MIDO-870866 format. One record per residue: x negated, y, z of N, C-alpha, C in turn. Coordinates in steps of 0.2 Angstrom, whole numbers, plus 2048, in hexadecimal, padded with zeros to 3 digits. Each point is the difference from the previous one (the first is absolute). Last residue first. Layout:
XYZXYZXYZ/...
REM end
This chain:
65B09F42D8067FE805802806803/7EF8017EF8057FA7FE8057FE805/7F681A7FA7FE7FA8048057FA7FF/7FE8117EC8018018077FE7F9804/8018037E77FA803803800801808/8137F87F37FB7FB7FF7F9803803/81380E8008017FA8057FA7FB7FF/8008127F18008038068007FA805/8047FA7EA7F98018017FF803807/8167FD7FA7FD7FA8017F9801801/80C8127FA8027FE8067FC7FA802/7FF8077EA7FC8058048017FE808/80C7F47F07F97FE7FF7FC805805/8178057FD7FF7FA8047F97FD800/8058127F28018028077FF7FA805/8017FD7E97FA803802800802807/8137F67F77FA7FB8007FA804802/81480D7FE8007FB8057FA7FC801/8078117EF7FB8018057FF7FB806/8118017ED7F98007FD7FA801805/8188028067FE7F97FD7F98007FE/8058128128027FF7F97FE7F97FE/80480181A7FC8047FB8027FF7F9/8067FD81D8027FF7F97FC8047FB/7FC7F581B8008067FB8027FE7F9/8027F28147FB8058028018067FC/8157EF8047FA8017FC7FB805803/8157FC80A7FF7F97FE7F98007FC/80C81380B7FA7FD8037FF7F97FE/8118117F98027FC8057FA7FC804/7FD80F7ED8038048058027FB806/7F77F67ED7FB804803803804806/80F7F47F37FC7FB8037FA804804/80E80C7F18037FF8077FC7FB804/7F78057EB8008068048047FF807/8007EE7EF7FA8018037FF806805/8187F57FE7FB8037FB7F9801803/8157EE8057FC8058047FB8037FB/8197F27FD7F98017FE7FD806804/8147EF8087FE8067FD7F98017FF/8107EE80A7FC7FF7FA7FE8067FC/80D7FB8158038037FB7FC7FF7F9/7F97F78168077FE7FF8038037F9/7E98048078017F97FF8077FE7FE/7FA8178047FC7FD7FA8027F97FF/80880A8148038037FA7FD7FD7F9/7F67FB8148067FC8008048037FA/7EC80B8057FF7F97FE8067FC7FF/8028168097FE8007F97FF7F97FD/8038028178068027FD7FF8007F8/7EE7FA80F8057FB8008068037FB/7E68097FD8068018058067FB7FE/7EA8027F58048057FE806801805/7EE7EF8027FD8067FC804806800/8077EC80B7FB8038047FD8067FC/8107F37F68038048057FB803804/7F97F27EF8038067FD803804806/7F77EB8067FB8057FE8038067FD/80E7EE8087FD8038057FB8067FE/80D7F47F18058028047FC804806/7F47F47EF8028077FE805803805/7F37EA7FE8008048068028077FF/8017EE7F07F98038007FF805806/8187FD7F57FB7FC8027FA803801/81D8058007F98027FE7FA7FC803/8187F57FB7FD8048057F98037FD/8147F97EF7FB7FE8047FE805806/8108007EB8027FD8067FB7FD804/7FE80F7EC8007F87FF8027FC806/8008188008037FF7F98007F87FF/7F680A8148077FF8008037FF7FA/7E98048028027F98028077FF800/7EF8127F98067FE7FC8037FA803/7F08168068027F98048067FE7FC/7ED8127F88077FE7FF8007F9804/7F08177F88007FB8058087FE800/7EE80D7ED8068008048007FA804/7EF8107EE8027FB805806801803/7F48107F28057FB7FC8027FA805/7EF8108068068048008067FB7FD/7EC7F380C8018047FA807804800/7F17F88178057FE7FB8008057FA/7F27F58178008057FB8057FE7FB/7F87F881A8047FF7FA8018067FC/7F27F38168018067FC8047FE7FA/7FD7EF80F7FD8058058018077FD/8117EA7FC7F98037FD7FE806805/8157F38017FB7FF8057F98027FE/8158047F28008038077FA7FE805/8047F97E87FD807801800802807/8097EB7F87F98007FF7FD807802/8187FD8007FD7FD8067F88007FF/80D8077EE8008058067FC7FE806/8037F17EE7FB8057FE800806805/8117EF8007FA7FE8047FA8057FE/81480A7F78017FA8047FA7FE804/7F98117EF8077FD8018007FA804/7F28167F57FF7FB8058077FE802/7F580E7E98057FD8057FE7FB805/7EC80E7F78077FF7FD8057FE805/7E98028057FF8037F98078017FC/7F37FE8198077FE7FE8018047F9/7EC7F78118018057FB8067FE7FC/7F57FA8198057FE7FB8008067FB/7ED7F78138038067FC8057FD7FB/7F27F78188047FE7F98038067FE/7E97F98118068047FF8037FE7F9/7F47EE80F7FE8067FC8068047FE/8027EC80C7FA8038047FE8067FC/8197F48007FA8017FC7FB804804/8177F98057FA7FE8047FA8017FD/8158067F68008038077FA7FE803/8037F77EB7FF8078007FF803807/8067EA7FE7F98017FE7FF8077FF/8167FA8057FB7FE8067F98027FE/8108017EF8018058047FB800806/8017EE7F27FC8057FD801806804/80C7ED8067F97FF8017FC8067FD/8177FF7FD7FF8028077F87FF801/8097F87EC8008078007FE803807/8017E97FD7FB8027FD800808800/8127F58097FA7FF8047FA8037FD/8148007F48008058057FA7FF805/8037F07EF7FE8077FD800805805/8077EB8067F98007FF7FD8067FD/8177FD8047FD8018067F88007FF/80F7FC7EE8008078027FC801806/8047EB7F37F9803800801807803/8137F17FB7FC7FD8067F9803800/80F8087EF8038018077FC7FD806/7F38087EB8057FC800803801807/7F08117F18027FD8068067FC800/7F680E7EF7FC7FA8018017FC806/80B8157F98017FB7FB7FC7FA801/7FE81380E8057FB8028027FB7FB/7EB8108078037FE7FA8057FA802/7F981680F7FF7F97FF8037FE7FA/7FA81A8018027FB8057FE7F97FE/7F98147F48088008008037FA804/7E88117FE8027F9801808800801/7F28127F57FC7FD8058027F9802/80280C7E78047FF8067FB7FD806/7FB8077E88058058028037FE807/7E77F67F98058037FC805805803/7F47EF8107FE8027F98068037FC/7FC80081C8037FD7FA7FD8027FA/7F580081A8048037FB8037FC7FB/7EE8038178067FC7FE8048047FB/7E680080D8058047FC8057FB7FD/7ED7FF8168047FD7FB8058057FC/7E680080E8078037FF8047FC7FB/7EA7FA806801804806807804800/7F47E87F58048067FF800804807/7F57EA7FA7FC806800804806800/8087E98017FD8017F97FC806800/80B7F98147FB7FB7FE7FD8027F9/81280D8077FA8018047FB7FC7FE/8157FC7F67FC8067FD7FA801804/8117EE8017F97FE7FE7FC8077FF/8187FF8057FD7FD8067F87FF7FE/80E8097EF8008048067FC7FD806/8047F37ED7FB8057FE800805806/80F7EE8027F97FD8007FB8067FF/8178047FE7FE7FF8077F97FE800/8098027EB8008078037FD7FF808/8057ED7F47FA8037FD7FF807803/8147F48057FA7FD8037FA8037FE/8138087F78008028077FA7FD803/8057FA7EA7FD8078007FF802807/80B7EB7FD7F98007FE7FC807800/8187FE8047FC7FD8057F98007FF/80C8137F28027F98027FC7FE805/80681A7F87FC7FB8038037F9801/8038187F08037FC8057FC7FA801/7FB8137F07FC7FE8068047FD805/80A8037EA7FF8078047FC7FF806/8037EE7F08058008057FF807804/7F37FC7ED8067FD7FE805800805/7E98088048058057FD8077FC7FE/7EC7FD8118057FB7FE8058047FC/7EB8048108008017F98057FB7FD/7F580D8188057FB7FE8028027F9/7E880480E8058027FC8057FB7FE/7EB8088118057FB7FF8058027FC/7E68078088068027FC8047FA7FF/7EB8078128047FA7FC8068037FD/7E880E8088087FF8008027FA7FC/7E980A8038037FD8068077FF800/7F58007E97FD8038068027FD806/80E7F77F17FD8067FD7FC803806/80D7E87FA7FC8038057FC8067FC/8187F37FA7FA8027FD7FC804806/8187EF7F87FB8038067FA8027FC/81C7F87FA7F98017FE7FC804806/8177F17FC7FD8048057F88007FE/8117F37F48018077FF7FE804805/7FC7E87FC805802805802807800/7F07F67F18067FC800805801805/7EB80D7FE8058027FB8067FB800/7EB8068108067FB8018058017FB/
REM end
């Protein structure tokens, strides 16, 4: 689905979903969110036993693309963003987030419901909503607090502080941090283990 910047590839038993929108550092518009939702919800029917979600190039996802959102379309965008999170949470197959670079705003929300999350050394996590006068979306207020605790989540949301990959691992936001050039291979090995296991 190159027109929406959501690329899918079924490799063996894994559905690889890649956010590829370099001009906007993987920021997602409504059409992108719709394509992402469709890909996740259709994974099992496509024969996938595991989903790998990642970004192309140097970023995982830098949030919602607010340049494409008019005042009267904000609610539609937020609904689409929430649908993707619900799709990940309700996925009948495991979801692995391979965080290859910055996860900002809604990008952090995408990481939280994944079953396993592996991050690159260069990755960081940033709830930047306070800088633009918005509430965290995609369920981030609940998901981040559940992952790392209310106090730390509140500080991230209100102060807009960057959480390094190392600190994210210590806080329990990610499963493991690896050198940048080892993330893809490690995620593939984990996906093979999951794909060879029982489907339920």
